[in-house]
N, C-alpha and C positions, 0 to 999 in steps of 0.2 A: 514471504510463503504460508498461506491460508490452507486450512481443511474443513471441510464440514461435509462427511459423510461417504461422495465416490469423489466430490468436485477438489479440485484443485486453486490454488486463484495465486498466479505470482505477480507481485505490484514493484512496479521502479519509479523514479522521480528521474520528471524529461524536466529537460529546459526550457528556462522559457518562452511561452507563444505555441507550445506544440501544442496546446490545451489537451483535450481526455481520448485517450486512443485507448478503447475498450469497447465491450461489447456490451449489448444488451441490458442486464441487471448490474451488473460492474461500471456502467455509465451512469445507471438513475442514482447507485450512490454515491460516486460525488459528485455528481451535480446536487443533490440535497444539501449533500457536507461540502458544499462550500472547496473542494478542492479543481485547482485548478490546470496543474500539468501532470499528468500521470499515464505512465505504458504500464498497463494489464492486461493477463495472459491468464483466461480458464483451461484448465487441463482434466482430463477423466469430465464425470457428470455435467451435465447441462442443464440439467434443471436449477429453475430461477430460482427457490424457495436454499438449496443447496450452496449453489454460488455468492448470490447474496448472504448467505450465515458464513460463508467462507470468506467471501468480501473482507468480512467485519472483523474477522479473526486475526486475520493479516491487516488490519489495521490496529487494533489493540494488540499485536505481540510487538508493534515497533517502536524507538526507542528514541529517546530524547539525545538530542549533543551530548547534553550534560549527564545524562546517562550513561553514554558512551565514555566521556571524560573521566567520569566517576571510576566504573572497571576500568581501566585503562593509566589511571594515576599521570590525566595528563591534564592544563586546562582546555576551556570550551574553547577560547581564542586559539590555540593548536590547533583542536580536530580539526575547525571550521576553516584552518588557511589561512586565519590573516594574521 
């Protein structure tokens, strides 16, 4: 979840072939960044500036599989289910 001002953005991964399911300013951010499969929802303010900033905040707050594995004390393969 990313926040900026009164805008809140929820971003979830989607299965392959889903595409970008997001509205307006969020869709533009994902297209520019090359994100292909994502589900996103905006809550609160729909001011485009706040939504874009909240989207960028949410993306920067995401953890890589390596970071999650280090926090849990497991290997990346265990986290990814391989």
